[in-house]
GUPA-722821 format. One record per residue (C-alpha): y, x, z; residue number from 1. Coordinates in nm, 3 decimals, always signed. Layout:
<gudos>
+---------+---------+---------+-----+
|      py |      px |      pz |  nr |
+---------+---------+---------+-----+
|       Y |       X |       Z | NUM |
...
+---------+---------+---------+-----+
</gudos>
This chain:
<gudos>
+---------+---------+---------+-----+
|      py |      px |      pz |  nr |
+---------+---------+---------+-----+
| -12.931 |  +8.311 | +19.414 |   1 |
| -13.249 |  +8.248 | +19.156 |   2 |
| -13.248 |  +8.009 | +18.912 |   3 |
| -13.521 |  +7.814 | +18.720 |   4 |
| -13.414 |  +7.816 | +18.334 |   5 |
| -13.549 |  +7.661 | +18.044 |   6 |
| -13.468 |  +7.729 | +17.702 |   7 |
| -13.583 |  +7.583 | +17.317 |   8 |
| -13.491 |  +7.671 | +16.983 |   9 |
| -13.575 |  +7.514 | +16.737 |  10 |
| -13.685 |  +7.632 | +16.336 |  11 |
| -13.839 |  +7.512 | +16.078 |  12 |
| -14.140 |  +7.706 | +16.051 |  13 |
| -14.461 |  +7.566 | +16.283 |  14 |
| -14.534 |  +7.867 | +16.550 |  15 |
| -14.922 |  +7.988 | +16.563 |  16 |
| -15.072 |  +8.090 | +16.910 |  17 |
| -15.032 |  +8.436 | +16.845 |  18 |
| -14.652 |  +8.394 | +16.820 |  19 |
| -14.612 |  +8.242 | +17.113 |  20 |
| -14.857 |  +8.478 | +17.291 |  21 |
| -14.626 |  +8.709 | +17.206 |  22 |
| -14.315 |  +8.549 | +17.333 |  23 |
| -14.513 |  +8.477 | +17.682 |  24 |
| -14.620 |  +8.875 | +17.674 |  25 |
| -14.207 |  +8.934 | +17.664 |  26 |
| -14.133 |  +8.736 | +17.896 |  27 |
| -14.363 |  +8.803 | +18.127 |  28 |
| -14.137 |  +9.038 | +18.346 |  29 |
| -13.892 |  +8.742 | +18.408 |  30 |
| -14.166 |  +8.552 | +18.572 |  31 |
| -14.163 |  +8.345 | +18.216 |  32 |
| -14.401 |  +8.096 | +18.025 |  33 |
| -14.331 |  +8.051 | +17.717 |  34 |
| -14.424 |  +7.672 | +17.543 |  35 |
| -14.429 |  +7.616 | +17.112 |  36 |
| -14.818 |  +7.664 | +16.992 |  37 |
| -14.839 |  +7.443 | +16.667 |  38 |
| -14.429 |  +7.317 | +16.678 |  39 |
| -14.119 |  +7.439 | +16.493 |  40 |
| -13.950 |  +7.458 | +16.871 |  41 |
| -14.013 |  +7.708 | +17.079 |  42 |
| -13.940 |  +7.775 | +17.444 |  43 |
| -13.929 |  +7.958 | +17.777 |  44 |
| -13.893 |  +7.899 | +18.154 |  45 |
| -13.749 |  +8.169 | +18.339 |  46 |
| -13.647 |  +8.288 | +18.664 |  47 |
| -13.330 |  +8.475 | +18.704 |  48 |
| -13.101 |  +8.591 | +18.951 |  49 |
| -12.735 |  +8.474 | +18.926 |  50 |
| -12.463 |  +8.326 | +19.140 |  51 |
| -12.320 |  +8.045 | +18.894 |  52 |
| -12.535 |  +7.790 | +18.693 |  53 |
| -12.364 |  +7.941 | +18.357 |  54 |
| -12.371 |  +8.230 | +18.449 |  55 |
| -12.800 |  +8.178 | +18.516 |  56 |
| -12.811 |  +8.007 | +18.141 |  57 |
| -12.611 |  +8.326 | +18.036 |  58 |
| -12.863 |  +8.548 | +18.184 |  59 |
| -13.192 |  +8.371 | +18.077 |  60 |
| -13.034 |  +8.316 | +17.753 |  61 |
| -13.001 |  +8.717 | +17.656 |  62 |
| -13.334 |  +8.769 | +17.743 |  63 |
| -13.500 |  +8.475 | +17.543 |  64 |
| -13.316 |  +8.623 | +17.259 |  65 |
| -13.436 |  +8.969 | +17.315 |  66 |
| -13.791 |  +8.852 | +17.387 |  67 |
| -13.801 |  +8.598 | +17.086 |  68 |
| -13.707 |  +8.894 | +16.836 |  69 |
| -13.946 |  +9.122 | +17.050 |  70 |
| -14.184 |  +8.858 | +16.963 |  71 |
| -14.099 |  +8.859 | +16.586 |  72 |
| -13.998 |  +8.511 | +16.664 |  73 |
| -13.750 |  +8.377 | +16.335 |  74 |
| -13.409 |  +8.320 | +16.491 |  75 |
| -13.333 |  +7.998 | +16.539 |  76 |
| -13.093 |  +7.745 | +16.762 |  77 |
| -13.143 |  +7.672 | +17.109 |  78 |
| -13.133 |  +7.290 | +17.109 |  79 |
| -13.181 |  +7.304 | +17.523 |  80 |
| -13.102 |  +7.425 | +17.776 |  81 |
| -13.171 |  +7.345 | +18.215 |  82 |
| -13.089 |  +7.565 | +18.515 |  83 |
| -13.246 |  +7.433 | +18.862 |  84 |
| -13.102 |  +7.664 | +19.167 |  85 |
| -13.415 |  +7.745 | +19.437 |  86 |
| -13.178 |  +7.497 | +19.685 |  87 |
| -13.187 |  +7.257 | +19.421 |  88 |
| -13.562 |  +7.282 | +19.383 |  89 |
| -13.622 |  +7.257 | +19.813 |  90 |
| -13.373 |  +6.936 | +19.837 |  91 |
| -13.592 |  +6.803 | +19.561 |  92 |
| -13.308 |  +6.757 | +19.248 |  93 |
| -13.420 |  +6.769 | +18.941 |  94 |
+---------+---------+---------+-----+
</gudos>
């Protein structure tokens, strides 16, 4: 099953446009988008394949951490995760 997973981390430095563009490039292969320009919080929205919500969040978190490191972002604690399945999206669940 496909899941749309949102993850955000918050650090103590304001992020530049270039840093978030690097993050967006790093998650593009997972149908991902990135947010966080001009804030200390950066995040991604990824599409992953998983059997359960917990597995989807786990897979997306691994990809997020790898993408953030690849983009050269400072490590920061994850402060939000959200996962919505394709079936939930179609039924209007949010």
